[in-house]
C-alpha positions in Angstrom: 124.5 188.3 103.3 122.7 185.3 101.7 121.8 186.5 98.5 119.2 183.6 97.6 117.1 185.3 100.8 115.6 188.3 100.1 114.4 189.2 103.7 118.2 189.2 104.5 119.2 191.1 102.1 116.6 193.7 102.7 117.2 193.8 106.4 120.8 194.2 105.7 120.5 196.9 103.3 118.1 198.8 105.8 120.4 198.2 108.4 123.8 199.5 106.7 122.2 201.9 104.2 125.0 201.7 101.7 125.4 204.2 99.0 125.8 201.4 96.2 125.7 197.8 96.7 127.8 195.7 94.4 126.7 192.0 94.1 129.5 189.9 93.1 127.9 186.6 94.6 127.5 183.7 92.1 127.6 180.2 91.6 130.6 179.9 89.0 131.4 176.3 88.4 130.2 175.8 84.9 129.9 171.7 85.3 128.4 172.2 88.9 125.8 174.4 87.5 124.7 171.9 84.5 124.6 169.3 87.7 122.6 171.7 90.0 120.3 174.1 87.6 118.2 175.1 91.0 121.1 176.1 92.8 122.9 177.8 89.6 119.3 180.3 89.2 119.0 180.7 93.3 122.1 182.3 93.4 123.0 183.8 89.8 119.3 185.0 88.8 117.2 185.2 92.4 120.1 186.7 94.2 120.6 189.6 91.3 117.0 190.2 91.7 117.2 190.4 95.6 120.3 192.7 95.6 118.7 194.8 92.8 115.3 195.1 94.5 116.6 196.3 97.9 119.2 198.6 96.8 116.2 200.2 94.5 113.9 200.3 97.8 116.9 201.8 99.7 117.8 204.5 97.4 121.4 203.0 96.8 123.1 202.9 93.4 123.2 198.7 92.3 126.3 197.3 90.4 125.6 193.6 89.3 128.7 191.1 88.4 127.8 189.3 85.4 130.0 187.2 82.3 131.1 186.7 78.8 129.3 183.4 78.9 126.0 185.0 78.0 127.4 184.6 74.7 127.5 182.1 72.3 131.1 183.0 71.1 129.8 182.5 67.2 129.8 186.3 66.4 133.4 186.5 64.7 134.3 190.0 66.1 134.5 191.7 69.4 131.2 191.8 71.4 129.8 195.2 72.2 127.1 195.5 75.3 124.4 196.0 72.7 124.7 192.3 71.1 122.0 189.8 71.6 123.3 187.1 74.3 122.7 183.6 73.4 123.9 181.3 76.2 125.3 177.8 75.7 125.3 176.5 79.5 123.2 176.6 82.2 125.5 179.0 83.9 125.5 181.6 81.3 121.5 181.4 81.2 121.0 182.1 84.8 123.6 184.9 84.6 121.7 186.3 81.9 118.4 186.0 83.5 120.3 187.4 86.1 121.5 190.7 84.4 117.6 190.8 83.1 116.1 190.3 86.9 118.6 192.8 88.0 117.7 195.8 85.6 114.1 195.1 85.8 114.4 195.7 89.6 116.8 198.6 89.4 116.5 200.7 86.0 119.4 202.8 87.2 121.7 199.5 87.8 124.6 198.6 86.4 125.8 195.2 85.3 129.3 194.7 84.4 130.3 191.8 82.4 133.8 190.2 83.2 136.0 187.3 81.8 138.5 184.6 82.4 139.7 185.6 85.9 143.4 185.6 87.3 144.9 187.2 90.8 146.1 186.0 93.9 143.6 184.8 96.7 142.0 181.6 95.4 142.7 179.1 92.6 142.8 179.9 89.0 143.6 178.5 85.9 146.7 180.0 85.8 147.7 179.7 89.4 147.6 175.8 88.7 150.0 176.2 85.4 152.3 178.5 87.5 152.9 175.3 89.8 153.0 172.9 86.7 155.3 175.1 85.2 157.4 175.4 88.1 157.4 171.7 89.0 158.4 171.0 85.3 155.1 168.9 84.9 152.7 168.8 81.8 150.2 171.4 81.5 146.8 170.4 80.0 145.2 173.1 77.7 142.2 173.6 76.0 143.2 175.4 73.1 140.0 176.1 71.3 138.6 179.0 73.4 139.5 182.7 72.8 138.5 185.5 75.5 139.8 188.8 77.2 141.6 187.9 80.4 140.9 189.9 83.6 143.6 190.4 86.2 141.6 190.7 89.4 143.5 193.4 91.0 143.0 195.3 87.8 139.5 194.5 88.1 139.0 195.6 91.6 140.8 199.1 90.8 138.9 199.8 87.9 135.5 198.4 89.7 136.1 201.2 92.3 136.5 204.0 89.8 133.4 202.8 87.8 131.5 203.2 91.4 132.5 206.7 92.2 131.3 207.2 88.6 128.0 205.6 89.0 127.7 207.3 92.3 128.4 210.7 90.7 126.0 210.3 87.7 123.1 208.6 90.0 123.1 206.0 87.3 125.1 204.9 84.3 123.8 207.4 81.8 123.3 206.2 78.2 125.5 203.0 79.0 122.2 200.8 78.4 122.6 199.1 81.7 125.4 196.9 80.7 129.5 197.3 80.4 132.3 194.8 79.5 135.4 195.5 82.1 138.5 193.0 81.6 142.4 193.8 80.7 142.8 194.7 77.0 143.2 192.2 73.9 142.3 188.6 73.7 143.9 185.4 74.1 143.6 181.6 74.4 145.0 179.5 76.7 148.1 178.2 75.5 149.2 182.1 75.0 149.0 182.6 78.6 150.6 179.7 79.4 153.4 180.8 77.2 153.3 184.1 78.3 153.5 183.1 82.3 156.0 180.6 81.3 158.4 183.6 80.2 157.1 186.2 82.9 158.2 183.4 85.4 161.4 182.7 83.6 161.2 179.2 83.0 163.4 177.6 80.3 161.7 177.0 77.0 162.9 173.0 77.4 160.8 172.8 80.7 157.9 174.1 79.2 155.5 170.9 78.0 151.6 172.3 77.0 149.2 169.1 76.4 146.8 170.7 74.1 143.6 169.6 74.0 139.7 170.9 73.2 136.8 171.2 75.6 135.2 168.8 73.3 137.7 166.2 74.1 137.4 166.8 77.6 133.8 166.0 77.8 132.9 168.2 80.5 129.2 168.7 81.1 129.0 172.5 80.3 129.5 174.0 76.7 132.1 176.8 76.9 132.0 179.5 74.4 134.5 179.3 71.3 135.2 183.2 70.9 133.9 186.0 73.1 136.5 188.5 72.8 135.0 191.9 73.5 135.1 195.7 73.0 135.8 197.7 75.9 135.2 201.3 74.6 132.2 202.0 76.6 134.5 201.1 79.8 137.6 203.2 78.9 134.9 206.1 78.2 134.4 205.5 82.7 137.8 204.4 83.9 140.5 205.4 81.5 142.9 203.6 79.8 143.0 200.2 80.5 146.2 198.1 80.3 146.3 195.1 78.3 146.6 191.6 79.7 150.2 190.9 78.8 151.5 193.5 81.2 148.5 192.4 83.8 149.9 189.1 83.8 153.6 189.9 84.2 152.1 191.8 87.1 150.9 188.4 88.2 153.8 186.8 87.6 155.6 189.0 90.3 152.9 188.0 93.0 153.4 184.4 92.1 157.1 184.5 92.5 156.7 186.1 95.9 154.4 183.2 96.6 156.6 180.5 95.7 
């Protein structure tokens, strides 16, 4: 369903009568969001509101996916769910306003913030890095950003656990409507590429990183410098979460199969 079409969402929810509606639709291309703010807010803000309102009206639970880019990256220590956002980009603003719109429409809803996704099924920074490493080509890397990587298969499994918990509780009790969810631990992109190279058994002499910064790349959207966060609340709901290193090794095994 088109999340920008409130009528279509409402009709779809009335037809299918879900117990839970999980809104993972988003316009996530940061630089496109800067160029096309109306499209960004239509999907990321209005879409969140439309899905949350339709779920509330149908008596269904609601989970909306958000991002670490709602923060400015200047805190200097891991972010907690109650920290006040201060987005630096149109994408971050549209997602933050989407959080607010969704929770206003569905007060028992839950916003799950995710970070630095990688995994099979679609191109990501790490899939491109894997292709370059195997070909012996240089890997351009912006080295001035720290966040918590999220392996998409781990994220999916934990979202399934979280969904069951939400349905059992009829909404997240005492969690303020927001939750941080990723793999455990923070990393910079050069750390990820080096770990990926080891997991892919790439010889050291073939690993060539071209280190740069986001500022030097002169991209339209600003990226927050450090958005590592605390996962205590997530682990209280879904159980122990594995670290990004182990998740990346699992991803590398998938990449070896793909190659």
